[in-house]
VEXVEX-859928 format. One record per residue (C-alpha): residue in three letters; x, y, z. Coordinates in steps of 0.02 Angstrom, whole numbers, padded with zeros to 5 digits, always signed. Last residue first. Layout:
N
alaXYZ;...
REM end
This chain:
952
asn-03998+02026+03978;ala-03878+02002+03831;arg-03741+01916+03928;arg-03570+01933+03847;ile-03461+01797+03772;glu-03294+01837+03688;leu-03202+01718+03571;phe-03023+01706+03513;cys-02915+01653+03363;val-03023+01532+03262;lys-02958+01452+03099;ser-03058+01355+02968;lys-02960+01259+02835;lys-03027+01201+02668;arg-03006+01018+02615;gly-03188+00981+02577;ile-03304+01132+02577;ala-03462+01031+02604;pro-03383+00939+02751;asp-03390+01102+02850;gly-03264+01176+02971;ile-03292+01260+03141;thr-03441+01229+03259;met-03474+01333+03415;thr-03590+01267+03552;leu-03637+01372+03707;arg-03692+01253+03845;gly-03833+01243+03969;asp-03951+01166+03843;thr-04055+01317+03791;val-03922+01445+03744;val-03986+01583+03630;val-03865+01672+03516;thr-03840+01852+03466;tyr-03685+01888+03367;asp-03606+02035+03450;lys-03445+02040+03357;val-03371+01952+03204;glu-03190+01994+03165;val-03120+01921+03004;his-02934+01902+02997;ser-02785+01944+02887;arg-02655+01848+02789;ser-02780+01820+02650;thr-02953+01776+02710;ala-03093+01681+02627;val-03266+01670+02708;thr-03349+01499+02702;asp-03507+01566+02789;ile-03458+01647+02953;val-03611+01657+03070;thr-03695+01495+03024;ala-03829+01446+03149;gly-03810+01279+03240;glu-03785+01355+03412;leu-03648+01462+03339;ala-03580+01414+03165;val-03408+01452+03090;his-03341+01421+02913;his-03171+01488+02859;ile-03075+01486+02694;gly-02889+01514+02709;ser-02740+01628+02691;trp-02598+01616+02813;ala-02495+01735+02920;pro-02615+01849+03016;ser-02740+01705+03029;gly-02930+01694+03017;ala-03081+01689+03132;val-03125+01814+03271;val-03289+01773+03357;thr-03391+01895+03464;val-03539+01819+03554;tyr-03685+01917+03627;tyr-03790+01806+03737;thr-03970+01754+03767;gly-04015+01628+03900;asn-03982+01460+03972;ser-03837+01462+04091;leu-03673+01433+04010;ala-03549+01289+04000;tyr-03437+01309+03846;glu-03433+01193+03698;trp-03325+01176+03542;asp-03382+01069+03399;val-03274+01009+03252;pro-03329+00994+03071;gly-03238+00860+02966;ala-03053+00835+02967;thr-02944+00799+02813;asn-02893+00976+02775;ser-02855+01022+02955;val-02974+01113+03074;tyr-02887+01259+03156;val-02832+01331+03322;tyr-02764+01506+03343;thr-02625+01614+03410;asp-02555+01788+03374;leu-02728+01864+03350;arg-02764+01873+03536;ala-02583+01926+03568;asp-02609+02080+03459;pro-02430+02117+03404;his-02438+01976+03275;thr-02292+01857+03255;ala-02387+01701+03204;arg-02421+01554+03314;arg-02504+01388+03279;lys-02609+01255+03363;asn-02624+01086+03281;pro-02724+00930+03242;leu-02875+00974+03348;gly-02927+00852+03484;lys-03107+00799+03478;ser-03274+00873+03530;trp-03181+01023+03592;gly-03182+01103+03765;tyr-03291+01174+03903;gly-03355+01141+04080;arg-03198+01097+04175;gly-03262+00934+04236;ala-03356+00902+04077;asp-03193+00894+03983;phe-03211+00923+03797;ser-03053+00891+03696;ala-02899+01001+03713;gly-02877+01147+03595;thr-02762+01243+03710;asp-02898+01361+03778;met-02826+01501+03886;glu-02942+01620+03978;tyr-02931+01802+03938;asp-02926+01959+04048;ala-02749+01999+03988;pro-02688+01896+03841;val-02613+01727+03889;ala-02431+01709+03837;ala-02398+01559+03724;asn-02317+01401+03788;asn-02478+01306+03815;pro-02539+01328+03637;gln-02675+01455+03599;phe-02861+01486+03581;asn-02906+01640+03686;ile-03074+01632+03779;arg-03156+01786+03856;ala-03303+01744+03966;val-03464+01814+04043;val-03430+01993+04001;gly-03548+02120+04070;thr-03725+02107+04138;ala-03751+02287+04098;pro-03730+02254+03919;pro-03568+02302+03835;asp-03568+02470+03755;glu-03584+02453+03573;glu-03448+02476+03444;pro-03515+02503+03272;pro-03543+02349+03166;pro-03392+02285+03071;glu-03385+02336+02889;pro-03418+02188+02780;val-03268+02106+02692;pro-03297+02124+02504;glu-03357+01964+02421;asn-03216+01855+02364;val-03114+01856+02201;thr-03037+01687+02152;val-02909+01684+02010;asn-02859+01532+01905;val-02701+01531+01796;ser-02680+01499+01611;asp-02549+01442+01484;ile-02538+01453+01295;ala-02392+01435+01172;thr-02389+01505+00996;gln-02287+01480+00838;gly-02288+01636+00728;asp-02110+01606+00670;thr-02044+01753+00775;asp-02123+01682+00933;thr-02301+01706+01004;ala-02351+01697+01189;val-02538+01679+01236;leu-02579+01702+01422;thr-02750+01660+01495;ala-02829+01724+01657;thr-02969+01612+01723;tyr-03092+01694+01843;pro-03195+01641+01994;gly-03310+01774+02065;pro-03320+01937+02158;asn-03326+02099+02057;thr-03195+02235+02044;tyr-03047+02130+01981;thr-02894+02242+01966;his-02756+02195+01842;thr-02567+02201+01848;pro-02467+02151+01692;ser-02315+02038+01667;gln-02277+02022+01479;glu-02384+02170+01432;asn-02511+02155+01292;ser-02662+02166+01410;thr-02845+02112+01410;asn-03011+02145+01499;gly-03173+02049+01472;asp-03178+01974+01648;gly-03073+01821+01606;phe-02907+01910+01618;ala-02858+01888+01434;trp-02671+01916+01417;ala-02576+01928+01250;trp-02386+01934+01238;thr-02296+01961+01072;val-02116+01940+01007;ile-02048+01785+01094;pro-01871+01756+01031;gly-01816+01620+00909;asn-01863+01447+00845;pro-01822+01346+01002;ser-01952+01453+01096;ser-01964+01523+01272;ala-02102+01595+01383;ala-02131+01684+01550;gly-02279+01792+01607;thr-02304+01859+01785;phe-02473+01925+01846;ala-02505+02043+01993;ala-02691+02034+02042;asn-02770+02185+02128;phe-02933+02125+02207;pro-03084+02244+02233;ala-03152+02127+02289;asp-03073+02013+02416;gly-02923+01904+02371;thr-02865+01739+02299;asp-02728+01697+02171;thr-02582+01783+02253;ala-02416+01803+02160;leu-02496+01746+01997;ala-02410+01641+01862;ala-02432+01607+01675;thr-02299+01495+01598;ala-02265+01476+01411;ser-02182+01347+01298;pro-02133+01367+01115;leu-02159+01227+00989;gly-02014+01169+00879;leu-01996+01210+00696;val-01933+01089+00563;thr-01819+01177+00438;ile-01789+01080+00277;thr-01637+01115+00166;val-01633+01048-00012;asp-01498+00942-00093;ala-01424+00892-00259;leu-01301+00755-00308;ala-01242+00687-00474;ser-01211+00513-00543;gln-01123+00417-00680;gly-01153+00230-00675;thr-01176+00210-00861;val-01365+00185-00848;asp-01384+00348-00752;thr-01370+00385-00567;ala-01465+00521-00473;gln-01411+00556-00294;val-01535+00651-00186;ser-01499+00752-00030;ala-01610+00811+00114;val-01517+00933+00226;tyr-01608+00945+00393;thr-01627+01087+00518;gly-01709+01037+00680;pro-01873+00993+00767;ala-01917+00808+00777;thr-02051+00711+00682;tyr-02002+00744+00501;ala-02123+00663+00380;his-02065+00603+00208;ala-02137+00595+00034;pro-02036+00528-00112;asn-02015+00590-00290;gln-01884+00485-00381;val-01899+00327-00278;thr-01756+00250-00180;ala-01790+00317-00005;thr-01689+00352+00152;ala-01716+00391+00336;gly-01571+00436+00451;asp-01631+00612+00491;gly-01546+00698+00344;phe-01673+00644+00214;ala-01555+00531+00114;trp-01627+00499-00059;ser-01558+00378-00189;trp-01627+00375-00365;leu-01567+00248-00493;thr-01613+00230-00676;val-01572+00397-00755;ala-01589+00362-00939;gly-01445+00379-01059;asn-01271+00451-01068;pro-01322+00632-01099;ser-01400+00634-00926;thr-01545+00735-00856;ala-01616+00743-00681;thr-01771+00802-00590;ala-01808+00769-00407;thr-01966+00813-00310;phe-01993+00798-00123;gly-02159+00804-00029;val-02138+00856+00152;ala-02246+00817+00303;leu-02190+00913+00459;pro-02227+00838+00629;ala-02159+00955+00687;pro-02184+01140+00646;gly-02150+01217+00476;arg-02020+01258+00346;val-01971+01181+00178;asn-02141+01122+00119;asp-02163+01077-00064;ala-01984+01018-00082;ser-01854+01036-00220;ala-01704+00939-00289;thr-01607+00967-00449;val-01498+00844-00547;thr-01370+00856-00685;val-01274+00706-00752;arg-01116+00745-00845;gly-01072+00645-00998;ser-00960+00494-00979;val-00779+00459-01018;glu-00715+00283-00986;ile-00526+00270-01003;thr-00448+00102-01044;val-00260+00088-01020;val-00166-00019-01144;phe+00018-00067-01132;glu+00126-00103-01281;ala+00299-00173-01308;thr+00414-00154-01456;asn+00581-00233-01502;gly+00687-00137-01629;asp+00851-00175-01541;thr+00862+00006-01485;asp+00703-00015-01385;thr+00526+00033-01435;ala+00388+00080-01311;thr+00204+00092-01355;phe+00067+00163-01242;val-00107+00130-01309;val-00256+00225-01238;asp-00414+00125-01266;tyr-00553+00254-01259;val-00732+00224-01204;gly-00847+00370-01247;pro-00908+00541-01194;ser-00829+00688-01284;ala-00688+00809-01245;phe-00555+00690-01183;thr-00414+00799-01118;his-00236+00733-01124;ala-00085+00750-01012;pro+00080+00675-01068;asp+00213+00580-00970;asp+00350+00516-01086;glu+00301+00632-01227;thr+00276+00561-01401;ser+00092+00608-01412;thr-00064+00560-01509;ala-00241+00624-01538;gly-00370+00535-01646;asp-00487+00490-01503;gly-00399+00329-01453;phe-00264+00413-01351;asp-00120+00343-01453;trp+00040+00371-01356;ser+00219+00350-01414;val+00386+00300-01339;ser+00561+00298-01414;asp+00733+00216-01405;ile+00727+00127-01239;thr+00890+00039-01201;ser+00941-00144-01219;asn+00959-00306-01124;pro+00854-00269-00972;ser+00725-00168-01070;val+00610-00066-00959;ala+00470+00052-01009;glu+00371+00175-00905;gly+00233+00291-00960;thr+00138+00411-00849;phe-00027+00484-00903;asp-00120+00635-00832;val-00304+00631-00878;thr-00416+00780-00915;leu-00601+00738-00934;pro-00719+00854-01027;ala-00821+00750-01007;ala-00868+00653-00850;gly-00753+00532-00763;ser-00660+00368-00777;leu-00488+00291-00764;thr-00401+00427-00664;ser-00220+00481-00644;ala-00173+00355-00776;leu-00025+00234-00776;ala+00056+00149-00924;thr+00178+00005-00913;ala+00293-00061-01048;ser+00403-00215-01048;leu+00553-00277-01145;ser+00653-00436-01106;arg+00515-00538-01031;phe+00530-00676-00903;cys+00485-00600-00735;ser+00352-00483-00796;gly+00382-00308-00858;gly+00451-00149-00782;val+00308-00124-00662;gly+00206-00281-00632;thr+00019-00260-00616;ile-00084-00317-00467;glu-00272-00301-00476;ile-00376-00301-00318;tyr-00556-00340-00273;cys-00700-00298-00158;leu-00621-00244+00007;lys-00726-00183+00153;thr-00663-00090+00307;lys-00780-00074+00453;lys-00775+00061+00587;ser-00790+00011+00770;gly-00627+00083+00830;ile-00539+00200+00710;ala-00369+00180+00794;pro-00385-00009+00790;asp-00361-00004+00599;gly-00444-00109+00464;ile-00370-00184+00305;thr-00187-00231+00279;ile-00118-00281+00108;thr+00046-00379+00100;leu+00128-00426-00067;arg+00241-00575-00040;gly+00416-00624-00095;asp+00502-00521+00038;ala+00551-00363-00057;val+00391-00310-00144;thr+00390-00128-00199;val+00231-00026-00214;arg+00156+00098-00338;his-00028+00128-00306;glu-00111+00124-00476;ser-00292+00144-00433;val-00391+00178-00276;glu-00577+00168-00305;val-00678+00214-00152;phe-00848+00141-00180;asp-01028+00190-00147;gln-01169+00155-00026;arg-01098+00298+00077;thr-00909+00292+00089;phe-00803+00372+00225;val-00613+00367+00206;asp-00510+00317+00360;asp-00345+00334+00267;ile-00348+00236+00105;val-00170+00212+00040;thr-00079+00191+00207;thr+00095+00120+00180;gly+00143-00042+00269;glu+00161-00146+00109;ile-00012-00087+00056;glu-00124-00011+00190;val-00313+00006+00185;his-00435+00100+00297;gln-00616+00115+00245;arg-00755+00197+00344;gly-00929+00131+00313;thr-01094+00145+00221;phe-01181-00010+00158;val-01260-00066-00006;pro-01131-00060-00146;ser-00989-00081-00022;gly-00818-00005-00002;ala-00640-00037-00058;val-00584-00058-00238;leu-00401-00096-00272;thr-00272-00061-00405;val-00094-00112-00361;thr+00054-00060-00468;tyr+00208-00166-00442;ala+00396-00151-00418;gly+00503-00304-00381;asp+00519-00461-00277;pro+00421-00605-00349;leu+00243-00617-00288;glu+00152-00728-00161;tyr-00005-00642-00102;glu-00037-00592+00077;trp-00191-00522+00164;asp-00166-00445+00335;val-00305-00407+00460;pro-00313-00253+00571;gly-00408-00269+00735;asp-00574-00354+00749;ser-00722-00308+00858;asn-00816-00208+00728;ala-00796-00332+00584;val-00659-00331+00453;tyr-00735-00351+00281;val-00742-00463+00130;tyr-00826-00413-00032;thr-00949-00459-00167;asp-01048-00369-00302;arg-00907-00251-00342;arg-00812-00377-00447;gln-00974-00443-00515;asp-01014-00276-00596;ala-01203-00284-00614;gln-01217-00249-00429;phe-01334-00343-00314;gly-01246-00336-00147;arg-01160-00488-00078;glu-01075-00522+00087;lys-00924-00612+00156;thr-00909-00637+00342;lys-00803-00628+00498;leu-00635-00642+00416;arg-00519-00788+00453;asp-00350-00724+00512;ser-00185-00690+00425;trp-00277-00696+00261;gly-00231-00789+00100;tyr-00101-00814-00035;gly+00025-00939-00103;arg-00082-01092-00128;gly+00028-01208-00027;ala+00067-01074+00099;asp-00114-01070+00151;phe-00162-00907+00233;thr-00336-00904+00309;ser-00489-00920+00199;gly-00583-00763+00148;asn-00662-00832-00010;asp-00523-00778-00128;val-00566-00814-00309;ala-00447-00784-00454;tyr-00510-00662-00583;gly-00511-00674-00773;asp-00699-00676-00789;pro-00787-00629-00628;ala-00818-00775-00509;asp-01000-00814-00471;ala-01040-00815-00286;gly-01058-00976-00187;ala-00882-00976-00115;pro-00905-00804-00040;gln-00812-00663-00125;phe-00649-00568-00136;asn-00596-00554-00319;val-00411-00572-00360;arg-00328-00515-00520;ala-00142-00555-00528;ala+00026-00520-00610;leu-00033-00423-00762;asn+00122-00364-00854;ser+00096-00491-00991;gly+00249-00567-01075;pro+00235-00717-00959;gly+00087-00773-01060;gly-00046-00650-01110;asp-00205-00740-01069;gly-00130-00891-00985;ile+00020-00993-01035;pro+00195-00966-01108;leu+00290-01131-01115;trp+00469-01153-01056;thr+00571-01305-01101;thr+00721-01381-01014;tyr+00814-01534-01081;ala+00914-01645-00964;leu+01048-01751-01049;gly+01101-01931-01016;gly+01024-01994-01177;gly+00856-01923-01131;ser+00791-01813-00994;ala+00643-01700-00962;thr+00629-01525-00886;gly+00472-01419-00879;leu+00435-01236-00858;leu+00257-01172-00874;gly+00232-00984-00880;thr+00274-00886-00724;arg+00173-00727-00752;asp+00031-00814-00842;asp+00002-00934-00700;val+00079-01085-00612;phe+00030-01172-00452;gln+00166-01259-00356;lys+00221-01442-00355;thr+00338-01399-00498;thr+00407-01487-00654;thr+00479-01655-00699;val+00469-01751-00862;asp+00538-01927-00856;asn+00558-01964-01042;ile+00633-01908-01208;arg+00695-02038-01333;gln+00819-01958-01454;gly+00825-01966-01642;ala+00774-01786-01664;val+00735-01705-01496;glu+00555-01663-01453;val+00493-01572-01299;phe+00319-01500-01268;val+00232-01562-01425;met+00046-01533-01425;ala-00092-01658-01386;thr-00259-01617-01464;ala-00400-01632-01339;thr-00512-01786-01354;glu-00479-01869-01187;leu-00429-01708-01101;ser-00604-01640-01137;ala-00667-01739-00987;leu-00587-01609-00874;asp-00722-01484-00921;gly-00752-01367-00774;leu-00570-01368-00723;pro-00521-01311-00896;ala-00418-01433-00998;lys-00237-01442-01056;lys-00133-01563-01153;val+00056-01581-01162;met+00174-01700-01252;leu+00354-01759-01225;arg+00432-01863-01363;ala+00467-02047-01381;pro+00576-02111-01521;glu+00469-02188-01585;pro+00295-02144-01643;asp+00219-02194-01526;asn+00289-02187-01350;leu+00208-02020-01303;thr+00281-01957-01139;tyr+00163-01859-01027;leu+00115-01683-00974;tyr-00063-01639-00919;tyr-00092-01454-00889;leu-00248-01411-00786;glu-00338-01247-00810;asn-00417-01130-00684;ala-00351-00982-00787;phe-00280-00895-00634;arg-00222-01047-00534;asp-00143-01140-00679;tyr-00122-01319-00613;val+00024-01436-00658;leu+00014-01624-00684;his+00141-01760-00736;pro+00120-01920-00836;arg+00267-02044-00850;thr+00193-02150-00989;gly+00088-02145-01146;glu+00006-02244-01285;tyr-00183-02242-01272;asp-00199-02061-01216;thr-00298-01952-01093;arg-00416-02084-01023;ile-00528-02002-00892;pro-00545-02104-00732;ala-00717-02101-00646;asp-00737-01961-00521;trp-00673-01968-00343;gly-00764-01882-00199;ala-00920-01774-00206;asp-00878-01631-00087;pro-00692-01598-00109;asp-00703-01663-00290;arg-00568-01792-00322;his-00511-01807-00502;val-00430-01952-00594;leu-00329-01925-00753;tyr-00272-02069-00861;val-00126-02137-00962;arg-00132-02298-01063;asn+00030-02396-01070;leu-00054-02567-01054;lys-00006-02589-00872;asp-00107-02435-00823;lys-00048-02257-00800;ile-00090-02118-00676;ala-00107-01928-00665;ala-00192-01878-00503;phe-00295-01723-00471;val-00355-01657-00302;asp-00487-01521-00289;gly-00474-01405-00136;asp-00532-01240-00210;thr-00360-01173-00258;ser-00334-01328-00363;lys-00225-01479-00327;ala-00089-01581-00413;leu-00024-01759-00399;ser+00086-01868-00509;val+00085-02058-00500;his+00156-02197-00611;asp+00190-02364-00528;asp+00047-02463-00605;gly-00131-02516-00558;leu-00256-02512-00702;ala-00237-02686-00780;thr-00427-02707-00770;gly-00505-02573-00665;thr-00493-02470-00507;ala-00479-02285-00466;ala-00473-02174-00312;thr-00524-02302-00182;glu-00527-02205-00018;thr-00439-02255+00143;thr-00546-02220+00296;gln-00478-02065+00383;trp-00312-02061+00474;thr-00261-02042+00657;gln-00079-02090+00691;glu-00017-01911+00670;gly-00145-01844+00793;asp-00288-01748+00718;glu-00299-01561+00679;asp-00199-01580+00518;arg-00327-01701+00446;his-00253-01860+00371;val-00316-01936+00208;ala-00271-02100+00122;phe-00297-02115-00066;tyr-00295-02278-00164;tyr-00256-02334-00342;ala-00313-02501-00408;asn-00264-02655-00508;asp-00268-02777-00361;glu-00083-02825-00357;ser-00031-02668-00451;asn-00071-02564-00299;ser-00038-02381-00331;tyr-00025-02244-00201;phe-00098-02074-00155;val-00058-02005+00018;gly-00161-01853+00069;ile-00124-01718+00196;arg-00261-01601+00252;asp-00295-01426+00319;gly-00307-01303+00174;gln-00397-01417+00051;phe-00234-01500+00001;ala-00059-01552+00056;ile+00006-01690-00060;val+00097-01857-00041;ser+00152-01984-00171;ser+00160-02173-00170;leu+00231-02297-00297;asp+00225-02481-00339;asp+00389-02567-00388;ala+00396-02680-00234;ala+00220-02740-00265;ile+00082-02701-00143;ile+00012-02802+00000;gly-00150-02739+00078;ser-00196-02597+00190;gly-00190-02408+00195;val-00047-02309+00269;ile+00087-02384+00380;arg+00139-02257+00508;gly+00299-02170+00558;thr+00438-02249+00658;ala+00554-02110+00596;asp+00467-01978+00700;trp+00578-01833+00650;thr+00692-01698+00719;asp+00772-01561+00613;his+00610-01485+00549;asp+00638-01313+00630;ala+00467-01323+00715;ser+00503-01497+00780;thr+00419-01666+00754;ser+00445-01695+00567;trp+00345-01834+00487;val+00354-02014+00424;val+00235-02100+00303;lys+00230-02281+00245;val+00154-02382+00104;lys+00183-02568+00130;ser+00266-02706+00029;gly+00442-02666+00088;asp+00432-02493+00162;leu+00375-02392+00013;tyr+00392-02203+00028;thr+00299-02052+00098;val+00373-01897+00179;trp+00274-01770+00283;leu+00338-01600+00340;lys+00248-01505+00479;gly+00216-01319+00452;thr+00045-01322+00538;ser-00046-01307+00370;asp+00038-01464+00303;gln+00202-01481+00209;ala+00229-01610+00071;met+00361-01741+00029;ser+00408-01874-00099;ala+00512-02033-00087;arg+00563-02124-00246;leu+00749-02150-00211;gly+00704-02178-00029;ser+00639-02350-00076;ala+00805-02430-00026;gly+00786-02378+00155;leu+00698-02221+00215;pro+00806-02186+00367;leu+00808-01994+00355;thr+00978-01910+00378;ile+00990-01724+00417;pro+01062-01593+00302;phe+01056-01475+00389;gly+01100-01406+00560;ala+01125-01228+00498;val+01012-01175+00354;ala+01098-01168+00183;asp+01082-01002+00092;tyr+00979-00978-00067;thr+01004-00845-00201;lys+00961-00665-00242;glu+01105-00592-00139;val+00990-00464-00059;his+00831-00567-00057;asp+00921-00714+00027;tyr+00812-00870+00015;ala+00823-00995+00156;tyr+00882-01175+00132;lys+00845-01346+00207;tyr+00920-01512+00153;leu+00843-01682+00195;arg+00951-01835+00165;ser+00918-02015+00111;gln+01049-02148+00146;thr+01055-02319+00063;his+00942-02317-00091;his+00943-02127-00100;gly+00816-01988-00092;met+00883-01812-00087;leu+00739-01716-00006;val+00762-01531-00042;phe+00666-01408+00067;leu+00662-01224+00023;asp+00597-01086+00136;asp+00577-00909+00068;gly+00393-00938+00027;asn+00362-01124+00036;ala+00466-01220-00091;leu+00467-01411-00097;cys+00595-01507-00201;asp+00609-01695-00226;ala+00785-01740-00280;arg+00853-01911-00331;ala+01024-01975-00273;ser+01130-02074-00398;leu+01239-01922-00436;arg+01294-01916-00256;thr+01380-01750-00222;asp+01223-01670-00151;val+01174-01487-00157;val+01313-01413-00262;phe+01303-01225-00284;gln+01221-01087-00388;ala+01229-01149-00569;glu+01143-01032-00693;trp+01017-01119-00806;ala+00990-01023-00967;asn+00896-00885-01054;gly+00751-00837-00942;asp+00864-00822-00790;trp+00840-01001-00731;arg+00928-01029-00565;tyr+01014-01195-00528;leu+01046-01302-00373;ser+01165-01446-00403;asn+01158-01636-00400;asp+01326-01720-00428;gly+01448-01781-00559;gly+01361-01770-00727;asp+01247-01622-00701;pro+01105-01690-00597;leu+00963-01567-00566;val+00898-01462-00421;ser+00792-01327-00499;trp+00744-01144-00494;trp+00628-01030-00593;ser+00646-00845-00561;cys+00544-00693-00512;ala+00572-00718-00326;his+00517-00900-00323;his+00475-01035-00448;trp+00497-01222-00423;leu+00576-01370-00512;lys+00631-01545-00456;ser+00461-01622-00426;gln+00451-01807-00385;asn+00321-01941-00421;arg+00399-02014-00579;ser+00576-02017-00517;glu+00666-01967-00632;thr+00760-01822-00708;thr+00914-01919-00765;gly+01099-01881-00760;gly+01257-01824-00846;gly+01215-01679-00957;ile+01141-01506-00943;ser+01065-01460-01109;leu+01083-01461-01297;pro+00947-01461-01429;glu+01018-01417-01600;glu+00872-01386-01719;ala+00735-01387-01591;arg+00565-01440-01660;leu+00397-01356-01653;ser+00227-01438-01628;ala+00122-01292-01567;met+00073-01233-01394;val+00185-01080-01403;leu+00351-01167-01371;ile+00516-01094-01310;leu+00653-01218-01358;val+00809-01237-01255;cys+00987-01202-01303;val+01142-01243-01201;thr+01314-01182-01257;thr+01454-01282-01183;arg+01535-01256-01015;ala+01548-01447-00998;ala+01484-01456-00820;arg+01382-01298-00799;ala+01296-01288-00968;val+01299-01112-01039;gly+01148-01014-01101;cys+01036-01001-01253;leu+00854-00956-01278;glu+00785-01014-01445;met+00629-00951-01531;
REM end
């Protein structure tokens, strides 16, 4: 079909031919006149903001044009010199135009105005570049730092110069000579930015029949270059025909010609280097290359000299099979009856199915423009982009461009604001969900940008991971579309978010500092134009509230159609299950499982139609139940789980258990042991062969163990001994409901804190058993010692006639001495004074007893052995009264007189034992009393006072 517009200079009708990869011929080809589209290494076209643009000669000067899909619209004059040659470089909103000239070359800089939809000149430009006579064939590129590079021939040498300021208005004009060797004056060089961080200069050398490639890394100084590479060599190969292109993965392609008019392609693999040249035709010239970034295809344009007059041809080949260019059928790109067409020019940029391929060639003083639909649907398709986020080694899903997490590269039109930490793989059958990029814990938000014309779009994205849980936060064009959403080994599918692009780039932000250490994962996105693509007159878009679900599934549809040159006459819907609708935004219920292609058709008043297809996947409902053989019990609790599921879609193939304590399993009927008390919800997800799933859960209660404490106010006493017991217990499961005491003597009690009387001496163990509402028990015990009853003291006897020999009170120095008593402070034996201890005692104590004799005492400490006390007496028989014990402390006492035990490990409890009138015989002039006994270990023996009376 023909698209017609108006030529700027002559104001005559201009028609260009739209080709569909077939040999078609224009009946009356007219175009902009008055100039030529050479040189062979320059690009005069670019696409930006939903339009193609150019700088072309029009008979008197070089002007900037906008292609509206029908014609070139003149914007303004760039350079008044018709003999100047343009090389154009677009980077986002920035436009650089190098007007090469044989005496004075100039660099122009422009900025795109999204409101006025045109370019504005940047102040301070143009600037003059001293490129000499070879400036006519100069070309430029921009590296990853923003620096501009220009290459040209300086005599017989290849030279580069570069910008030295951020605004590109100052330059190092001294530059650098690239490569080595003498080349002919009509050889050619071209420059390209590639592989994200490199500049390459490709040049011919007809003197030695070769092409060379010099590489500079952006991180190096401008004068530092890698060893020059030989790109191609052979008989008659070197000639002044060069066009460069690159792929999104760093490949470099060069279209070249030899001296026998044979055209070739040479390819540089980023890892393996240059391949052998591929001959693309035996009779060609002026080759030019363009790369389709979505289809991964290379377009090879060239002039075919035979048959005469020459016409412009195009071939294409997939990146994986470039050798097919040699045998591929060449198709006519531009043909004008009786006119020789040559010097094709197109863009340095990537192309795709939304831009199509636009090319301009010249002949007979006229420039002819041709647009070629490419890709799956051509520019008529609403699909703007499909991008899969994945590591470089992962397989790319069909129809998707690959993004491996690299930082933004203006040359390729999309990328990240910062390199992501990692890319991972699951093992999903759906390749799009098998890979993802994510923002790591320590990172803030990260922006991803994609170059798009301004306009309305629908963005479908999938965030999440097939193997990891996480919280996802995604923003599109500054609007939150996934707000801190939790996924568990699953995906959040967000479809058909309507956004507007106003700056030439779609911006997606993942991650958010407000959610701290959470991770956001992004698998893939699809970008669909709303209102049609850039170059289509009628477009239709259909949106669905959901794309999948279980039957019966109700879906709300929204239809939108735009016709710039007409009005919409009618719309219709075919839901694929026999039902239809003519509503703009219908709702439809799919009753049965199946895959339904819903077709939305719009018709304008000119009779044009456009369709949009939305695929709805309706599955049957999966049902699942979960049970356990042991839902309540004490830790550790072993539980056997059972899951049953049915699906009308096919077999259930995936089981996923989460036991509620962090443990998981992927078998249908797992076993699990709970080690800590608590209430747990164990859930199972059953998934069938179609990906439909259902959840069920069962609650498990793991009981804790109660604790109990048995206590006794006093654990030792004389029979009969009244013991007062105290019971305490608690349980995490609920209250204590029963108390059971066994006192060790055959008696029991069900009171919490009972009192019990032991009638017989002996050691006893009293045991408490406390039971909670779940029947869980706790046990504790306490030991009880019951002593022999204290014997009644013998009746008072009158003292013997001989009377009292001595009364000794054991006390510290500062205690009052009882009347008629001598004071003994516990000092060691002193023969001079006639009595004392075999060694110093550790302590003397006082109580607060009204009987001063009982108020003080000496004692043998835990660690001491037996201690002797002696008193000088004449040999004979004596009555000795000993009082042992303490009014304030309990203890076990052992006392011997003259080697005979008189108090045999008697226990006291805050009382004393009085022993009177023990008869002893003194034979060595001294009465000896021993307290303590190694056999009783750490027990304490206390003595308060002692009376000695003569027996005869």
